[in-house]
KOLKOL-641909 format. One record per residue (C-alpha): residue number from 1; x, y, z. Coordinates in nm, 4 decimals. Example, Ala and Ser with C-alpha at 12.3 -4.5 7.8 and 13.67 -1.06 7.14 Angstrom:
% residues 2
<r k="1" px="1.2300" py="-0.4500" pz="0.7800"/>
<r k="2" px="1.3670" py="-0.1060" pz="0.7140"/>
% end
This chain:
% residues 100
<r k="1" px="0.0031" py="0.0208" pz="0.0096"/>
<r k="2" px="0.1322" py="0.3521" pz="-0.0882"/>
<r k="3" px="0.0476" py="0.6577" pz="0.0894"/>
<r k="4" px="0.1710" py="0.9941" pz="0.1518"/>
<r k="5" px="0.5036" py="1.0698" pz="-0.0045"/>
<r k="6" px="0.5635" py="0.6903" pz="-0.0977"/>
<r k="7" px="0.2936" py="0.7430" pz="-0.3649"/>
<r k="8" px="0.5507" py="0.9171" pz="-0.5833"/>
<r k="9" px="0.7659" py="0.5855" pz="-0.5854"/>
<r k="10" px="0.4518" py="0.4092" pz="-0.7502"/>
<r k="11" px="0.5943" py="0.3476" pz="-1.1083"/>
<r k="12" px="0.2356" py="0.3328" pz="-1.2537"/>
<r k="13" px="0.1819" py="0.6773" pz="-1.1029"/>
<r k="14" px="0.5099" py="0.8098" pz="-1.2455"/>
<r k="15" px="0.4345" py="0.6886" pz="-1.5780"/>
<r k="16" px="0.0799" py="0.8578" pz="-1.5776"/>
<r k="17" px="0.2632" py="1.1715" pz="-1.4850"/>
<r k="18" px="0.5159" py="1.1422" pz="-1.7642"/>
<r k="19" px="0.2274" py="1.0809" pz="-2.0352"/>
<r k="20" px="0.2060" py="1.4618" pz="-2.0847"/>
<r k="21" px="0.5693" py="1.4633" pz="-2.2170"/>
<r k="22" px="0.5071" py="1.1775" pz="-2.4523"/>
<r k="23" px="0.4346" py="1.4155" pz="-2.7660"/>
<r k="24" px="0.7792" py="1.5269" pz="-2.7122"/>
<r k="25" px="0.9259" py="1.1712" pz="-2.7107"/>
<r k="26" px="0.7440" py="1.1081" pz="-3.0263"/>
<r k="27" px="0.8879" py="1.4381" pz="-3.1813"/>
<r k="28" px="1.2405" py="1.3039" pz="-3.0678"/>
<r k="29" px="1.1851" py="0.9601" pz="-3.2217"/>
<r k="30" px="1.0816" py="1.0898" pz="-3.5345"/>
<r k="31" px="1.3849" py="1.3132" pz="-3.6138"/>
<r k="32" px="1.6256" py="1.1761" pz="-3.8703"/>
<r k="33" px="1.8671" py="0.9069" pz="-3.7428"/>
<r k="34" px="2.1463" py="1.1034" pz="-3.8571"/>
<r k="35" px="2.0595" py="1.4121" pz="-3.6440"/>
<r k="36" px="2.2735" py="1.3903" pz="-3.3483"/>
<r k="37" px="2.1288" py="1.7038" pz="-3.1607"/>
<r k="38" px="1.8226" py="1.8867" pz="-3.1533"/>
<r k="39" px="1.8012" py="2.2400" pz="-2.9945"/>
<r k="40" px="1.4459" py="2.3583" pz="-2.9076"/>
<r k="41" px="1.3188" py="2.6502" pz="-2.7520"/>
<r k="42" px="1.0810" py="2.6386" pz="-2.4643"/>
<r k="43" px="0.7918" py="2.7647" pz="-2.6840"/>
<r k="44" px="0.8508" py="2.4948" pz="-2.9363"/>
<r k="45" px="0.8423" py="2.2345" pz="-2.6820"/>
<r k="46" px="0.5022" py="2.3741" pz="-2.5582"/>
<r k="47" px="0.3944" py="2.3754" pz="-2.9054"/>
<r k="48" px="0.4685" py="2.0197" pz="-2.9222"/>
<r k="49" px="0.3229" py="1.9163" pz="-2.6012"/>
<r k="50" px="0.0126" py="2.1482" pz="-2.6595"/>
<r k="51" px="0.0312" py="2.2905" pz="-2.3061"/>
<r k="52" px="0.2543" py="2.4964" pz="-2.1096"/>
<r k="53" px="0.5758" py="2.3849" pz="-1.9261"/>
<r k="54" px="0.5448" py="2.3974" pz="-1.5548"/>
<r k="55" px="0.6983" py="2.7142" pz="-1.3861"/>
<r k="56" px="0.9867" py="2.4759" pz="-1.2665"/>
<r k="57" px="1.1085" py="2.4405" pz="-1.6112"/>
<r k="58" px="1.1714" py="2.7851" pz="-1.6344"/>
<r k="59" px="1.3539" py="2.8500" pz="-1.3333"/>
<r k="60" px="1.5285" py="2.5306" pz="-1.2166"/>
<r k="61" px="1.8044" py="2.3836" pz="-1.4204"/>
<r k="62" px="1.7439" py="2.0470" pz="-1.2325"/>
<r k="63" px="1.4079" py="2.0232" pz="-1.3900"/>
<r k="64" px="1.6028" py="1.9469" pz="-1.7230"/>
<r k="65" px="1.8177" py="1.7011" pz="-1.5600"/>
<r k="66" px="1.8584" py="1.3496" pz="-1.6831"/>
<r k="67" px="1.7485" py="1.1044" pz="-1.4455"/>
<r k="68" px="1.6988" py="0.7247" pz="-1.4646"/>
<r k="69" px="1.5305" py="0.7228" pz="-1.1158"/>
<r k="70" px="1.3910" py="0.9850" pz="-0.9147"/>
<r k="71" px="1.1043" py="1.2392" pz="-0.9072"/>
<r k="72" px="1.1756" py="1.3932" pz="-1.2522"/>
<r k="73" px="0.9113" py="1.1997" pz="-1.4533"/>
<r k="74" px="0.9444" py="1.4534" pz="-1.7521"/>
<r k="75" px="1.2998" py="1.2989" pz="-1.8424"/>
<r k="76" px="1.1315" py="0.9346" pz="-1.8817"/>
<r k="77" px="1.0050" py="1.0253" pz="-2.2384"/>
<r k="78" px="1.3152" py="1.1988" pz="-2.3647"/>
<r k="79" px="1.5476" py="0.9276" pz="-2.2430"/>
<r k="80" px="1.3011" py="0.6437" pz="-2.3751"/>
<r k="81" px="1.3506" py="0.7961" pz="-2.7062"/>
<r k="82" px="1.7183" py="0.7898" pz="-2.6848"/>
<r k="83" px="1.8065" py="1.1356" pz="-2.6073"/>
<r k="84" px="1.9620" py="1.3048" pz="-2.3237"/>
<r k="85" px="1.9793" py="1.6975" pz="-2.2149"/>
<r k="86" px="2.3174" py="1.8142" pz="-2.3071"/>
<r k="87" px="2.2560" py="2.1781" pz="-2.1829"/>
<r k="88" px="1.9722" py="2.4180" pz="-2.1249"/>
<r k="89" px="1.9526" py="2.8133" pz="-2.0897"/>
<r k="90" px="1.6905" py="2.9290" pz="-1.8725"/>
<r k="91" px="1.7790" py="3.3098" pz="-1.9630"/>
<r k="92" px="1.7343" py="3.2571" pz="-2.3479"/>
<r k="93" px="1.4894" py="2.9546" pz="-2.2901"/>
<r k="94" px="1.6242" py="2.6805" pz="-2.4965"/>
<r k="95" px="1.7212" py="2.3271" pz="-2.4353"/>
<r k="96" px="1.9697" py="2.1087" pz="-2.6427"/>
<r k="97" px="1.9017" py="1.7147" pz="-2.6781"/>
<r k="98" px="2.1872" py="1.4858" pz="-2.7802"/>
<r k="99" px="2.1367" py="1.1339" pz="-2.8898"/>
<r k="100" px="2.2587" py="0.8724" pz="-2.6442"/>
% end
């Protein structure tokens, strides 16, 4: 039984929270296999997602960190697509993904 803070460890709940980022996974998967990097503005990512990024994405570099485990469920789709965040510029509002 999961309650309180332990609920965030539930893999099914994490997957459900990650679903809103699946359009980004699809976009990255559809890029040409020869493309080794992709730089997207936050606006472009929001267009892909068809919704706004959370405020943390604009303020916290850690939000964009690559994690295999943890609470950063938004990383699941881009990592599952075979990409990692190489760099992010919170001032200029862009992120650069590179193939794993």
